[in-house]
C-alpha positions as CSV (number, residue, x, y, z in Angstrom):
1,M,-1.8,19.5,62.3
2,D,-1.4,19.0,65.7
3,N,1.3,16.4,66.2
4,Q,5.1,17.7,67.3
5,P,7.8,17.1,64.3
6,R,11.2,15.2,65.8
7,D,13.9,17.9,65.6
8,S,15.7,15.4,63.2
9,L,13.0,16.6,60.6
10,V,13.3,19.9,61.6
11,T,17.3,20.5,61.3
12,Y,16.2,18.7,57.6
13,T,14.2,20.7,56.9
14,N,16.4,23.9,57.4
15,I,18.3,22.2,55.4
16,I,16.0,22.2,52.7
17,Y,15.8,26.1,52.9
18,A,19.7,25.7,52.6
19,L,19.5,24.4,49.7
20,H,17.1,26.8,48.0
21,A,18.5,30.4,49.2
22,L,22.1,28.8,48.4
23,S,20.8,28.5,44.7
24,V,19.0,32.4,45.2
25,L,22.5,33.4,46.2
26,I,24.0,32.3,43.2
27,G,21.7,33.6,41.2
28,V,22.3,36.9,42.9
29,T,26.4,36.7,43.5
30,S,26.7,35.4,39.1
31,P,25.9,35.9,35.5
32,V,23.4,33.1,36.0
33,T,20.2,34.2,37.3
34,V,18.0,34.0,40.3
35,V,15.8,32.2,38.4
36,G,18.4,29.8,36.4
37,S,20.5,29.1,40.0
38,F,17.0,28.2,41.3
39,V,15.2,25.6,39.5
40,F,18.8,24.6,37.0
41,G,21.0,24.4,40.1
42,L,22.2,21.9,42.1
43,P,21.5,22.9,45.2
44,S,17.5,23.5,44.7
45,I,17.3,20.6,42.0
46,I,18.9,18.2,45.5
47,A,16.5,20.5,47.8
48,V,12.9,18.8,45.6
49,I,14.1,15.5,45.6
50,L,14.8,15.7,49.6
51,N,11.3,17.2,49.9
52,Y,9.6,14.3,47.7
53,V,11.5,11.9,49.7
54,R,10.5,13.0,53.2
55,R,7.2,14.2,52.3
56,G,5.6,11.5,53.8
57,D,7.4,11.4,57.2
58,V,5.8,14.8,58.0
59,R,2.1,14.3,57.0
60,G,0.6,15.4,60.1
61,T,3.3,18.5,61.5
62,F,2.7,21.6,60.4
63,L,6.3,20.7,58.4
64,E,4.4,19.8,55.7
65,S,3.1,23.1,55.2
66,H,7.1,23.8,54.8
67,F,7.2,21.3,52.3
68,R,4.4,21.4,50.4
69,W,5.4,25.6,50.6
70,Q,9.0,25.1,49.3
71,I,7.8,21.7,46.3
72,R,5.7,24.6,45.2
73,T,8.1,27.1,45.2
74,F,10.2,25.5,43.5
75,W,7.7,24.0,40.5
76,W,5.6,27.3,40.1
77,G,9.3,29.2,39.8
78,A,10.0,26.9,36.6
79,L,6.2,27.2,35.3
80,L,6.7,30.9,35.6
81,S,9.8,31.3,34.0
82,L,8.6,29.5,30.9
83,A,5.3,31.8,31.2
84,V,8.4,35.1,31.1
85,W,10.2,32.7,27.7
86,L,6.8,32.1,26.0
87,V,5.6,35.6,25.8
88,S,8.7,37.3,25.5
89,I,10.4,35.6,22.9
90,P,7.4,36.2,20.5
91,L,8.0,40.3,21.0
92,M,11.1,40.2,19.9
93,L,10.3,41.1,17.0
94,V,9.0,43.9,18.1
95,L,11.7,44.4,20.0
96,V,9.4,44.4,23.8
97,G,10.5,41.1,24.7
98,F,13.9,42.8,25.1
99,A,12.4,44.6,28.3
100,T,9.8,42.1,29.1
101,L,12.4,38.5,29.3
102,P,14.4,40.5,32.1
103,I,12.0,42.9,33.5
104,G,9.9,39.0,33.9
105,I,12.3,36.8,35.4
106,A,13.3,39.4,37.4
107,L,10.4,39.7,39.3
108,V,10.2,35.4,39.3
109,G,13.1,35.4,40.9
110,I,12.0,37.9,44.2
111,W,9.3,35.8,44.5
112,I,11.4,32.9,44.7
113,A,13.5,34.5,47.5
114,Y,10.5,36.1,48.9
115,R,9.4,33.0,49.2
116,V,12.6,31.0,50.2
117,I,12.9,34.2,53.5
118,R,9.8,33.6,54.2
119,G,8.8,30.5,54.5
120,W,12.3,29.7,56.4
121,L,11.1,32.3,59.1
122,N,8.0,31.0,59.1
123,L,9.9,27.8,60.3
124,R,12.6,29.4,62.5
125,D,9.2,30.8,64.7
126,G,8.3,27.4,64.3
127,R,5.0,27.8,62.4
128,P,3.2,26.7,60.1
129,M,2.6,27.9,55.8
130,Y,-0.7,29.0,54.9
131,A,-1.7,30.1,58.9
């Protein structure tokens, strides 16, 4: 991964992080949760589509790790939120699920926000993820 990416691809990656951050901000400042806004919100859906569209262009650069980080954050966020729902729904029969659902969704939201912030800071510093 020694290839230096074009400046336009760094800008493109910043835009993707900005779209993900917008989803997190919408989730924090509205009745929608961070997870709901991130997984089902238009900004993050557009961002992950943009990742897949230009994935080949960043191959061999440090941006490849950022694209992988962004894509995994989206899909793991969706999977983790589904897992929280699947565990919490049956537990609602014994009332525990009414606590596990909001707590679990909040924890997944914090994890998503952390990944967006950490990734964007690494991009700003010109560092790959996972290094």
